[in-house]
N, C-alpha and C positions, 0 to 999 in steps of 0.2 A: 188121827187127822193128818199127820205127816205122811202116812202111807196112802192117803187118798180115800180112806174109807170114812167118808163124811157122815154117813147114816149111823154107823156104830159110834163115832165120836159124839154126834149129836145126842144119841141116847144116853151116853155116859154123862155128858155135861148137864143134861136135863135132870138126871137122877141126883147128881151132886148139888145142882142149884136148888132142887126141891128140898133137900135135907139141910143145906147150908146156903141160904139165899144171900147172905152178906159176904160171901167170898168174892171179892172184887175180881180177882184174876179169872175165876170161872165165869163170872158174868161177862167179862170182856171177851173171853174166848167164845162163849155161847152166842153173844150178840154178833160177833164178826163171822161166826160160822153160818148163822142164818143168812147173812148178806152174801157170803161166798157161795152158798147153795141157792141163791136167788129167791129165797123165801122172805121177800121184803115186807110183806104184810105182818108176818110173825116178828120180823126185826123191829118194825115200828111199835107193835104191841109190847114187845119186851122192853124197848127203849122207854116207853111211857111208864111201864111198871117200875123201872129203876128210879125214875125221878118222882114217882108218886108214893113210893114206899115210906112208911112211917119211920123206918130205921135208916133212911137215906143219909148219906154223907156227901161231902164235896166230891169224893171219888166216884160216887154213883153218877153225878152230873158229868164228870169228866168222861166216863165210859160212854154215857149216852151221847155226849157231844162228838166223841170220836166215831160212834156209829153213824150219826147224822152226816159227818164228813164223808164216811165211806159210801153213804147213800146219795152223796152229792146234793144234799139238802142244806144249802148255806143258811137260808132263813131260819130253819129249825135249829141248826147248830148254834147260831147267834142267840136265839131265844133261850135255849137250854143254858148256855153259858151265862147270860145275864140273870137268869133265874137262880143259877148256882151261886153267883156272887151275891145276890140278895140273900141267899140262904147262909152263905159263909163268906164274908167280905175279906177274909184273910187267906183264901185258897189261891196260892200263887200260881198253880198250874192252870187254873181257870182263867186268870188274867192273861197268861201267855197265849192260851188258845183263842181268847177273844181278840187279843192284839193281832193274831194271825188272820182271823176273819176280817178284821177291819183293814189290815194292810192289803189283803188280797182283793178287797172290794173298793180299794182306792181312797179309803178314809184315813189319810195319813196323820192329820192333826189329831184325830181321835185316838189313833194308835199310840201316839206319844202321850196323850193324856192318860190312857189306861195304864200304860207301863209306868208312868210317874206315880199314879195312884197306887199301883201294886208295890212299888218301892217304898212309898211313904207308909203304907199300912202294914207291910210285911218286910221290913228292911233286912231281915235275916234270910230271906228267900234269895238264894244265889242267882237264879235264872233271871230275875227282874233286872238286875244291874247289867248283865251281859246283853240281854235283848234290847234294853233301852239304849245302851251304847251303840249297838249294831244299827238300831233304827235311826239314830242321829247320823251315824256314818253313811248310811244309805241315802240320807237327805243332804249329804255333803256338808253337814254342820260338824266339821271335824273337831273344833274346839270343844263343843258340848259333848261330843262322843268321848273325847279324851278325858274330860272332866269327870264324867260319870264313871268311866272305867277306873280312873285313879282312885276315886272314892270307894268303888267296889273292891279294888285291890287292897286298900287300907283295912277293909273289913274282913276280907277273905284271902289275905296274902299267902297263906299256906296252901291254897288250892292251885294245883298246876295249871288248870284252865285259865284262871285269872292271870297268873304269871305270864303264860305264853301269849294270851290275848293282848295284854298290855305291851309286851315286847313287840308284837306284830304291829300294834297301832303306833307305837313310837317310830317304828321303821317306816310305816305308811305315811306318817305325817312329818317324817324327817325332823323329829322333835328332840330326841335324846338318844343318839345312836349307841353311845357307850353303855347307858343304862339298859337299852334294849338288848344288847348282847349279853350283859350280865343276867338279866331276867330270863332270857331264852336258855342260857346255860343252866341256870338254877332249875327251870322247869324241866329241862331234859334230864338232869340228875335225879329229880324227884320221880319222873315218869318216863324212863328211857324208851319204852315200847310204844309210846304215843306218836304215831306218824305225823300228826299235825304239828306237834311240838318240835319234832325233828326237822320238819320242813321250815319252821320259823328260824331255827338255828342255822 
């Protein structure tokens, strides 16, 4: 595929998918290759097979939703994600994808509701806290953004992403500059090759 021989890549993916239909990475590559080759009818059929499979998981819904996004089919993407959450209400990535759909279609209140729901049902899913804090920040509700991120930091304080994001938010809100610098330094020492962390410092 990387060499541009899409037909050969497609044949290989189809063979692997036929033998091992539940290999998510192969399903993802096959689905996106259909789209890359402008075989959209086959892409839609494959997408539907993913979410109709008796052995489906939340990951199958995720791959199908990403395919719908590539096909620029927002309504289908949302439908798949809502079906996926009805199938598995703890699937954190599906919540984030649905929040993305809602935000891009101007439904900001529902975006916040979905992210809050994700955080409540799956509090150990790191992405929910970060995305909810970011959503509040984008709405200029800085106090709420900081509150969510501080709670997330208390839960995931060893994660460099949380350390650096909280440091950045302290700086943005001019809340606690000394703590911001200490956090940024700590994040940098934990992950010195992360350019985003270095920029915060």
